[in-house]
DSSP file (Angstrom, degrees, kcal/mol; ACC not computed):
  #  RESIDUE AA STRUCTURE BP1 BP2  ACC     N-H-->O    O-->H-N    N-H-->O    O-->H-N    TCO  KAPPA ALPHA  PHI   PSI    X-CA   Y-CA   Z-CA
    1    1 A X              0   0    0      0, 0.0     2,-1.1     0, 0.0     0, 0.0   0.000 360.0 360.0 360.0  83.8  218.9   64.4 -159.6
    2    2 A X        +     0   0    0      2,-0.0     2,-0.5     0, 0.0     0, 0.0  -0.814 360.0 168.6 -96.0 101.2  215.2   64.6 -158.9
    3    3 A X        -     0   0    0     -2,-1.1     3,-0.1     3,-0.0     2,-0.1  -0.951  36.3-115.8-112.3 137.5  214.8   63.2 -155.5
    4    4 A X        -     0   0    0     -2,-0.5     3,-0.1     1,-0.1     5,-0.1  -0.391  38.4 -97.5 -68.3 147.1  211.5   63.6 -153.7
    5    5 A X    >>  -     0   0    0      1,-0.1     3,-2.1     2,-0.1     4,-0.6  -0.284  52.1 -86.0 -63.0 148.1  211.5   65.6 -150.6
    6    6 A X  T 34 S+     0   0    0      1,-0.3    -1,-0.1     2,-0.1    -3,-0.0  -0.247 114.5  23.5 -56.8 140.5  211.7   63.7 -147.4
    7    7 A X  T 3> S+     0   0    0     -3,-0.1     4,-1.7     1,-0.0    -1,-0.3   0.068  98.0  92.1  93.4 -21.5  208.3   62.5 -146.1
    8    8 A X  H <> S+     0   0    0     -3,-2.1     4,-2.9     2,-0.2     5,-0.2   0.909  86.2  49.1 -73.7 -37.0  206.6   62.7 -149.5
    9    9 A X  H  X S+     0   0    0     -4,-0.6     4,-3.0     1,-0.2    -1,-0.2   0.900 110.7  50.6 -67.0 -37.1  207.3   59.0 -150.3
   10   10 A X  H  > S+     0   0    0      2,-0.2     4,-2.1     1,-0.2    -1,-0.2   0.869 111.4  48.7 -68.1 -34.5  206.0   58.0 -146.9
   11   11 A X  H  X S+     0   0    0     -4,-1.7     4,-2.6     2,-0.2    -2,-0.2   0.937 113.0  47.0 -65.5 -47.6  202.9   60.0 -147.6
   12   12 A X  H  X S+     0   0    0     -4,-2.9     4,-2.7     1,-0.2    -2,-0.2   0.904 112.7  49.6 -58.7 -43.0  202.5   58.4 -151.0
   13   13 A X  H  X S+     0   0    0     -4,-3.0     4,-2.7     2,-0.2    -1,-0.2   0.889 110.7  50.5 -65.8 -37.7  203.1   55.0 -149.4
   14   14 A X  H  X S+     0   0    0     -4,-2.1     4,-2.7     2,-0.2    -2,-0.2   0.920 111.0  48.3 -65.3 -42.3  200.5   55.7 -146.8
   15   15 A X  H  X S+     0   0    0     -4,-2.6     4,-3.1     2,-0.2    -2,-0.2   0.926 111.9  49.2 -63.3 -44.6  198.0   56.7 -149.4
   16   16 A X  H  X S+     0   0    0     -4,-2.7     4,-2.9     2,-0.2     5,-0.2   0.929 112.5  48.4 -58.3 -46.1  198.8   53.6 -151.5
   17   17 A X  H  X S+     0   0    0     -4,-2.7     4,-2.5     2,-0.2    -2,-0.2   0.911 112.5  47.9 -63.6 -41.9  198.3   51.4 -148.4
   18   18 A X  H  X S+     0   0    0     -4,-2.7     4,-2.9     2,-0.2    -2,-0.2   0.943 113.9  47.4 -64.3 -46.0  195.0   53.2 -147.5
   19   19 A X  H  X S+     0   0    0     -4,-3.1     4,-2.8     1,-0.2     5,-0.2   0.901 111.8  50.1 -61.4 -41.3  193.8   52.7 -151.1
   20   20 A X  H  X S+     0   0    0     -4,-2.9     4,-2.3     2,-0.2    -1,-0.2   0.914 112.7  47.1 -61.4 -44.4  194.8   49.1 -151.1
   21   21 A X  H  X S+     0   0    0     -4,-2.5     4,-2.5    -5,-0.2    -2,-0.2   0.911 113.0  48.6 -64.9 -40.9  193.0   48.5 -147.8
   22   22 A X  H  X S+     0   0    0     -4,-2.9     4,-2.3     1,-0.2    -2,-0.2   0.933 113.3  46.4 -67.9 -42.7  189.9   50.3 -149.0
   23   23 A X  H  X S+     0   0    0     -4,-2.8     4,-2.3     1,-0.2    -1,-0.2   0.859 112.2  51.7 -68.5 -32.8  189.8   48.4 -152.3
   24   24 A X  H  X S+     0   0    0     -4,-2.3     4,-2.5    -5,-0.2    -1,-0.2   0.922 110.6  47.7 -67.1 -41.7  190.4   45.1 -150.5
   25   25 A X  H  X S+     0   0    0     -4,-2.5     4,-2.1     2,-0.2    -2,-0.2   0.907 112.8  48.5 -64.1 -41.6  187.5   45.9 -148.1
   26   26 A X  H  X S+     0   0    0     -4,-2.3     4,-2.6     2,-0.2     5,-0.2   0.903 110.4  51.7 -63.0 -41.8  185.3   46.8 -151.0
   27   27 A X  H  X S+     0   0    0     -4,-2.3     4,-2.6     1,-0.2    -2,-0.2   0.935 109.4  50.1 -61.5 -48.0  186.3   43.6 -152.9
   28   28 A X  H  X S+     0   0    0     -4,-2.5     4,-2.4     1,-0.2    -1,-0.2   0.898 111.8  48.1 -57.8 -43.2  185.5   41.5 -149.8
   29   29 A X  H  X S+     0   0    0     -4,-2.1     4,-2.3     2,-0.2    -1,-0.2   0.914 112.0  47.8 -67.7 -42.4  182.1   43.1 -149.5
   30   30 A X  H  X S+     0   0    0     -4,-2.6     4,-2.3     2,-0.2    -2,-0.2   0.899 112.0  50.7 -64.2 -41.7  181.2   42.7 -153.1
   31   31 A X  H  X S+     0   0    0     -4,-2.6     4,-1.9    -5,-0.2    -2,-0.2   0.919 110.1  50.6 -62.1 -43.5  182.3   39.0 -153.0
   32   32 A X  H  X S+     0   0    0     -4,-2.4     4,-2.4     1,-0.2    -2,-0.2   0.904 109.4  50.2 -63.1 -40.8  180.1   38.5 -149.9
   33   33 A X  H  X S+     0   0    0     -4,-2.3     4,-2.6     1,-0.2    -1,-0.2   0.907 109.5  51.1 -62.3 -40.8  177.2   40.0 -151.7
   34   34 A X  H  X S+     0   0    0     -4,-2.3     4,-1.6     2,-0.2    -1,-0.2   0.841 110.5  48.9 -67.8 -32.1  177.7   37.7 -154.7
   35   35 A X  H  X S+     0   0    0     -4,-1.9     4,-2.3     2,-0.2    -1,-0.2   0.915 112.4  48.2 -69.6 -44.6  177.8   34.6 -152.4
   36   36 A X  H  X S+     0   0    0     -4,-2.4     4,-2.6     1,-0.2    -2,-0.2   0.880 109.8  52.2 -68.9 -36.4  174.7   35.7 -150.6
   37   37 A X  H  X S+     0   0    0     -4,-2.6     4,-2.2     2,-0.2    -1,-0.2   0.901 109.7  49.2 -63.4 -38.2  172.9   36.3 -153.9
   38   38 A X  H  X S+     0   0    0     -4,-1.6     4,-2.4     2,-0.2    -2,-0.2   0.936 111.7  49.1 -65.0 -43.8  173.8   32.9 -155.1
   39   39 A X  H  X S+     0   0    0     -4,-2.3     4,-2.4     1,-0.2    -2,-0.2   0.918 111.7  48.9 -62.2 -42.7  172.5   31.4 -151.8
   40   40 A X  H  X S+     0   0    0     -4,-2.6     4,-2.3     1,-0.2    -1,-0.2   0.890 109.7  52.8 -66.7 -35.3  169.2   33.3 -152.1
   41   41 A X  H  X S+     0   0    0     -4,-2.2     4,-2.5     2,-0.2    -2,-0.2   0.938 112.1  44.8 -64.3 -45.9  168.8   32.1 -155.7
   42   42 A X  H  X S+     0   0    0     -4,-2.4     4,-2.4     1,-0.2    -2,-0.2   0.877 112.6  50.8 -65.3 -37.6  169.3   28.5 -154.7
   43   43 A X  H  X S+     0   0    0     -4,-2.4     4,-2.3     2,-0.2    -1,-0.2   0.896 111.8  48.2 -66.4 -42.4  167.0   28.9 -151.8
   44   44 A X  H  X S+     0   0    0     -4,-2.3     4,-2.4     2,-0.2     5,-0.2   0.936 111.9  48.4 -67.9 -46.5  164.3   30.5 -154.0
   45   45 A X  H  X S+     0   0    0     -4,-2.5     4,-2.4     1,-0.2    -2,-0.2   0.929 111.4  51.3 -58.2 -45.9  164.6   27.7 -156.7
   46   46 A X  H  X S+     0   0    0     -4,-2.4     4,-2.4     1,-0.2    -1,-0.2   0.905 109.4  49.7 -58.1 -43.0  164.4   25.1 -154.0
   47   47 A X  H  X S+     0   0    0     -4,-2.3     4,-2.7     1,-0.2    -1,-0.2   0.919 110.2  49.7 -64.7 -41.3  161.3   26.6 -152.6
   48   48 A X  H  X S+     0   0    0     -4,-2.4     4,-2.5     2,-0.2     5,-0.2   0.885 110.7  51.1 -66.6 -36.4  159.6   26.8 -156.0
   49   49 A X  H  X S+     0   0    0     -4,-2.4     4,-2.5    -5,-0.2     5,-0.2   0.939 111.4  47.7 -64.1 -44.2  160.5   23.1 -156.6
   50   50 A X  H  X S+     0   0    0     -4,-2.4     4,-2.7     1,-0.2     5,-0.2   0.950 113.4  47.9 -56.7 -50.4  159.0   22.1 -153.2
   51   51 A X  H  X S+     0   0    0     -4,-2.7     4,-2.5     1,-0.2    -2,-0.2   0.890 111.2  49.5 -63.3 -40.6  155.9   24.1 -153.9
   52   52 A X  H  X S+     0   0    0     -4,-2.5     4,-2.9     2,-0.2     5,-0.2   0.935 113.3  46.8 -62.7 -46.0  155.5   22.7 -157.4
   53   53 A X  H  X S+     0   0    0     -4,-2.5     4,-2.3    -5,-0.2     5,-0.4   0.908 113.4  48.0 -65.3 -40.3  155.8   19.1 -156.2
   54   54 A X  H  X S+     0   0    0     -4,-2.7     4,-2.4    -5,-0.2     5,-0.3   0.941 114.3  46.3 -63.0 -48.4  153.5   19.6 -153.3
   55   55 A X  H  X S+     0   0    0     -4,-2.5     4,-2.5    -5,-0.2     5,-0.2   0.947 115.2  46.3 -62.0 -50.0  150.9   21.2 -155.5
   56   56 A X  H  X S+     0   0    0     -4,-2.9     4,-2.2     2,-0.2    -2,-0.2   0.957 119.2  37.8 -59.7 -55.8  151.1   18.5 -158.3
   57   57 A X  H  X S+     0   0    0     -4,-2.3     4,-2.7    -5,-0.2     5,-0.2   0.896 117.6  51.0 -66.7 -40.4  151.0   15.5 -156.1
   58   58 A X  H  X S+     0   0    0     -4,-2.4     4,-2.6    -5,-0.4    -1,-0.2   0.919 110.6  49.1 -61.4 -44.4  148.5   17.0 -153.7
   59   59 A X  H  X S+     0   0    0     -4,-2.5     4,-2.8    -5,-0.3     5,-0.2   0.940 112.0  48.5 -60.7 -48.9  146.2   17.9 -156.6
   60   60 A X  H  X S+     0   0    0     -4,-2.2     4,-2.4    -5,-0.2     5,-0.2   0.945 113.8  45.7 -59.9 -49.4  146.4   14.5 -158.1
   61   61 A X  H  X S+     0   0    0     -4,-2.7     4,-2.2     1,-0.2     5,-0.2   0.889 113.9  50.0 -61.8 -38.8  145.7   12.7 -154.7
   62   62 A X  H  X S+     0   0    0     -4,-2.6     4,-2.4    -5,-0.2     5,-0.2   0.908 110.3  48.8 -67.8 -42.2  142.9   15.1 -154.0
   63   63 A X  H  X S+     0   0    0     -4,-2.8     4,-2.4    -5,-0.2    -2,-0.2   0.941 115.1  43.5 -63.0 -47.2  141.2   14.6 -157.3
   64   64 A X  H  X S+     0   0    0     -4,-2.4     4,-2.2    -5,-0.2    -1,-0.2   0.882 115.2  47.4 -68.5 -38.2  141.3   10.9 -157.2
   65   65 A X  H  X S+     0   0    0     -4,-2.2     4,-2.3    -5,-0.2    -1,-0.2   0.886 114.0  47.7 -67.8 -40.6  140.3   10.6 -153.6
   66   66 A X  H  X S+     0   0    0     -4,-2.4     4,-2.7    -5,-0.2     5,-0.2   0.921 111.7  50.6 -67.8 -41.3  137.4   13.0 -154.1
   67   67 A X  H  X S+     0   0    0     -4,-2.4     4,-2.2    -5,-0.2     5,-0.2   0.921 111.8  47.7 -62.1 -44.3  136.2   11.2 -157.3
   68   68 A X  H  X S+     0   0    0     -4,-2.2     4,-2.3     2,-0.2    -1,-0.2   0.924 112.7  48.4 -63.7 -42.6  136.3    7.9 -155.4
   69   69 A X  H  X S+     0   0    0     -4,-2.3     4,-2.1     2,-0.2    -2,-0.2   0.896 112.0  48.0 -67.0 -41.3  134.4    9.2 -152.4
   70   70 A X  H  < S+     0   0    0     -4,-2.7     4,-0.3     2,-0.2    -1,-0.2   0.900 113.6  48.3 -67.9 -36.9  131.7   10.8 -154.6
   71   71 A X  H >< S+     0   0    0     -4,-2.2     3,-0.8    -5,-0.2     4,-0.3   0.904 112.2  49.6 -65.0 -40.1  131.3    7.6 -156.6
   72   72 A X  H 3< S+     0   0    0     -4,-2.3     3,-0.3     1,-0.2    -2,-0.2   0.895 120.2  35.3 -67.1 -38.0  131.1    5.5 -153.4
   73   73 A X  T 3X S+     0   0    0     -4,-2.1     4,-2.0     1,-0.2    -1,-0.2   0.268  85.1 110.9 -98.2  10.5  128.4    7.8 -151.9
   74   74 A X  H <> S+     0   0    0     -3,-0.8     4,-0.6    -4,-0.3    -1,-0.2   0.886  82.0  39.7 -57.0 -45.9  126.6    8.6 -155.2
   75   75 A X  H  4 S+     0   0    0     -4,-0.3    -1,-0.2    -3,-0.3    -2,-0.1   0.783 126.8  31.0 -76.5 -28.9  123.4    6.7 -154.4
   76   76 A X  H  4 S-     0   0    0     -3,-0.2    -2,-0.2    -4,-0.2    -1,-0.1   0.898 135.6  -3.8-100.0 -48.2  123.1    7.6 -150.7
   77   77 A X  H  X  +     0   0    0     -4,-2.0     4,-2.5    -7,-0.1     5,-0.2  -0.341  65.1 148.8-149.9  56.4  124.6   11.1 -150.0
   78   78 A X  H  X S+     0   0    0     -4,-0.6     4,-2.4     2,-0.2     5,-0.2   0.915  80.4  48.6 -65.6 -41.1  126.1   12.7 -153.0
   79   79 A X  H  > S+     0   0    0      1,-0.2     4,-2.6     2,-0.2     5,-0.2   0.913 113.6  47.4 -67.9 -42.4  125.3   16.3 -151.9
   80   80 A X  H  > S+     0   0    0      2,-0.2     4,-2.7     1,-0.2     5,-0.2   0.910 111.5  51.1 -62.2 -41.3  126.7   15.6 -148.5
   81   81 A X  H  X S+     0   0    0     -4,-2.5     4,-2.4     2,-0.2    -2,-0.2   0.935 113.2  43.7 -64.5 -46.5  129.8   14.1 -149.9
   82   82 A X  H  X S+     0   0    0     -4,-2.4     4,-2.3     2,-0.2    -2,-0.2   0.929 115.8  48.4 -63.6 -44.1  130.4   17.1 -152.3
   83   83 A X  H  X S+     0   0    0     -4,-2.6     4,-2.2     1,-0.2    -2,-0.2   0.908 112.1  49.3 -65.7 -40.5  129.6   19.6 -149.5
   84   84 A X  H  X S+     0   0    0     -4,-2.7     4,-2.6    -5,-0.2    -1,-0.2   0.906 110.6  50.4 -65.4 -40.6  131.9   17.8 -147.0
   85   85 A X  H  X S+     0   0    0     -4,-2.4     4,-2.7    -5,-0.2     5,-0.2   0.903 109.1  51.5 -64.2 -39.6  134.7   17.7 -149.6
   86   86 A X  H  X S+     0   0    0     -4,-2.3     4,-2.1     2,-0.2    -2,-0.2   0.916 111.5  47.1 -64.5 -40.3  134.4   21.4 -150.2
   87   87 A X  H  X S+     0   0    0     -4,-2.2     4,-2.3     2,-0.2    -2,-0.2   0.921 111.8  50.0 -61.6 -45.8  134.6   22.1 -146.5
   88   88 A X  H  X S+     0   0    0     -4,-2.6     4,-2.4     1,-0.2    -2,-0.2   0.905 110.7  50.1 -63.2 -41.2  137.5   19.9 -146.0
   89   89 A X  H  X S+     0   0    0     -4,-2.7     4,-2.7     2,-0.2    -1,-0.2   0.915 109.7  50.7 -60.1 -43.8  139.3   21.6 -148.9
   90   90 A X  H  X S+     0   0    0     -4,-2.1     4,-2.1    -5,-0.2    -2,-0.2   0.916 111.6  47.0 -62.7 -42.2  138.6   25.0 -147.6
   91   91 A X  H  X S+     0   0    0     -4,-2.3     4,-2.0     2,-0.2    -1,-0.2   0.875 113.3  49.7 -68.1 -38.4  140.0   24.0 -144.1
   92   92 A X  H  X S+     0   0    0     -4,-2.4     4,-2.3    -5,-0.2    -2,-0.2   0.877 108.6  52.4 -67.8 -38.0  143.1   22.4 -145.8
   93   93 A X  H  X S+     0   0    0     -4,-2.7     4,-2.4     2,-0.2    -2,-0.2   0.937 110.3  47.5 -65.1 -45.5  143.7   25.5 -147.9
   94   94 A X  H  X S+     0   0    0     -4,-2.1     4,-2.4    -5,-0.2    -2,-0.2   0.918 111.8  51.0 -63.3 -40.9  143.6   27.8 -144.8
   95   95 A X  H  X S+     0   0    0     -4,-2.0     4,-2.5     2,-0.2    -1,-0.2   0.925 111.0  47.7 -60.7 -46.0  146.0   25.4 -142.9
   96   96 A X  H  X S+     0   0    0     -4,-2.3     4,-2.3     1,-0.2    -1,-0.2   0.897 110.6  52.1 -65.8 -39.6  148.5   25.4 -145.8
   97   97 A X  H  X S+     0   0    0     -4,-2.4     4,-2.2     2,-0.2    -1,-0.2   0.941 111.7  46.2 -61.7 -45.9  148.4   29.2 -146.1
   98   98 A X  H  X S+     0   0    0     -4,-2.4     4,-2.0     1,-0.2    -2,-0.2   0.910 114.2  47.9 -67.5 -40.2  149.1   29.6 -142.3
   99   99 A X  H  X S+     0   0    0     -4,-2.5     4,-1.9     2,-0.2    -1,-0.2   0.854 111.3  50.6 -66.5 -34.5  151.9   27.0 -142.4
  100  100 A X  H  X S+     0   0    0     -4,-2.3     4,-2.6     2,-0.2    -2,-0.2   0.882 108.6  51.9 -71.9 -39.0  153.5   28.6 -145.5
  101  101 A X  H  X S+     0   0    0     -4,-2.2     4,-2.1     2,-0.2    -2,-0.2   0.907 109.6  49.7 -61.5 -41.8  153.4   32.0 -143.8
  102  102 A X  H  X S+     0   0    0     -4,-2.0     4,-1.6     2,-0.2    -2,-0.2   0.912 110.0  51.8 -62.7 -41.5  155.2   30.5 -140.8
  103  103 A X  H >X S+     0   0    0     -4,-1.9     4,-0.8     1,-0.2     3,-0.5   0.952 111.0  46.6 -58.9 -49.7  157.8   29.0 -143.1
  104  104 A X  H >< S+     0   0    0     -4,-2.6     3,-0.6     1,-0.2    -1,-0.2   0.854 109.4  54.5 -63.1 -34.1  158.4   32.4 -144.8
  105  105 A X  H 3< S+     0   0    0     -4,-2.1    -1,-0.2     1,-0.2    -2,-0.2   0.802 105.7  53.8 -69.3 -28.3  158.6   34.1 -141.4
  106  106 A X  H << S+     0   0    0     -4,-1.6    -1,-0.2    -3,-0.5    -2,-0.2   0.635  83.9 107.0 -80.0 -15.2  161.4   31.7 -140.3
  107  107 A X  S << S-     0   0    0     -4,-0.8     3,-0.1    -3,-0.6    -3,-0.0  -0.370  79.6-105.4 -69.1 143.3  163.6   32.3 -143.3
  108  108 A X        -     0   0    0      1,-0.1     2,-0.2    -2,-0.1    -1,-0.1  -0.288  41.4 -93.9 -68.8 152.3  166.7   34.4 -142.6
  109  109 A X    >   -     0   0    0      1,-0.1     3,-1.3    -3,-0.1    -1,-0.1  -0.459  48.0-105.6 -63.7 130.0  166.8   37.9 -143.7
  110  110 A X  T 3  S+     0   0    0      1,-0.3    -1,-0.1    -2,-0.2   -73,-0.1  -0.328  99.0   6.0 -62.9 139.3  168.4   38.2 -147.2
  111  111 A X  T 3> S+     0   0    0    -75,-0.1     4,-2.6     1,-0.1    -1,-0.3   0.736  80.8 144.9  64.2  26.8  172.0   39.7 -147.1
  112  112 A X  H <> S+     0   0    0     -3,-1.3     4,-2.3     1,-0.2     5,-0.2   0.860  70.1  49.9 -66.7 -34.2  172.1   39.7 -143.4
  113  113 A X  H  > S+     0   0    0      2,-0.2     4,-2.4     1,-0.2    -1,-0.2   0.932 112.2  48.0 -70.5 -43.7  175.9   38.9 -143.3
  114  114 A X  H  > S+     0   0    0      1,-0.2     4,-2.6     2,-0.2     5,-0.2   0.944 113.2  47.9 -57.9 -49.6  176.6   41.6 -145.8
  115  115 A X  H  X S+     0   0    0     -4,-2.6     4,-1.9     1,-0.2    -1,-0.2   0.877 111.1  51.0 -59.2 -40.6  174.6   44.1 -143.9
  116  116 A X  H  X S+     0   0    0     -4,-2.3     4,-2.3    -5,-0.2    -1,-0.2   0.902 110.4  49.5 -65.6 -39.5  176.2   43.1 -140.6
  117  117 A X  H  X S+     0   0    0     -4,-2.4     4,-2.4     1,-0.2    -2,-0.2   0.921 111.2  48.0 -65.3 -43.8  179.7   43.5 -142.1
  118  118 A X  H  X S+     0   0    0     -4,-2.6     4,-2.1     2,-0.2    -1,-0.2   0.825 109.9  53.4 -69.2 -28.1  178.9   47.0 -143.5
  119  119 A X  H  X S+     0   0    0     -4,-1.9     4,-2.2    -5,-0.2    -2,-0.2   0.910 109.8  47.8 -71.5 -39.9  177.4   48.1 -140.1
  120  120 A X  H  X S+     0   0    0     -4,-2.3     4,-2.0     2,-0.2    -2,-0.2   0.907 110.3  53.6 -64.8 -38.8  180.7   47.0 -138.4
  121  121 A X  H  X S+     0   0    0     -4,-2.4     4,-1.6     1,-0.2    -2,-0.2   0.930 110.1  46.4 -58.1 -45.0  182.6   48.9 -141.1
  122  122 A X  H  X S+     0   0    0     -4,-2.1     4,-2.3     1,-0.2    -1,-0.2   0.866 109.0  54.9 -63.4 -38.3  180.6   52.0 -140.4
  123  123 A X  H  < S+     0   0    0     -4,-2.2    -1,-0.2     1,-0.2    -2,-0.2   0.883 108.4  49.4 -67.4 -36.0  181.1   51.6 -136.7
  124  124 A X  H  < S+     0   0    0     -4,-2.0    -1,-0.2     1,-0.2    -2,-0.2   0.834 114.4  44.6 -66.9 -33.3  184.9   51.4 -137.1
  125  125 A X  H  < S+     0   0    0     -4,-1.6    -2,-0.2    -5,-0.2    -1,-0.2   0.830  91.3  96.7 -85.4 -31.9  185.0   54.6 -139.3
  126  126 A X  S  < S-     0   0    0     -4,-2.3     2,-0.2    -5,-0.1     3,-0.0  -0.231  83.3-110.1 -60.0 143.2  182.6   56.7 -137.1
  127  127 A X        -     0   0    0      1,-0.1     2,-0.3     2,-0.0    -1,-0.1  -0.510  34.9-111.8 -70.9 142.6  184.3   59.1 -134.8
  128  128 A X              0   0    0     -2,-0.2    -1,-0.1     1,-0.1    -5,-0.0  -0.548 360.0 360.0 -74.3 135.4  183.9   58.1 -131.2
  129  129 A X              0   0    0     -2,-0.3    -1,-0.1    -3,-0.0    -2,-0.0   0.414 360.0 360.0-120.9 360.0  181.7   60.5 -129.2
């Protein structure tokens, strides 16, 4: 008749409950990280698709518009036309760079939800002072 001493089963049960809660919390955090990684991957792919489309269509439009303008002004002001186009392209490039930097600045911080949850977990565990 091996019966555990009184109180040892409740200690073992408490330890099991603590371990179960700890593992459940870790599982939730890892699952949240995986969801956020997936969201970041989709956001990155979507950004690259937008950039590729903008670059391709913009370049085509720019090349054909520039070619048409230079041909139209070939006899009267070809140097002015080419210089004006170069200036306009430079201004457009700076504008796009500024707008793209603003876009990147407005993006949410990666893994912010996971970091917030971990910070709340730490706050619950810390001893109150």
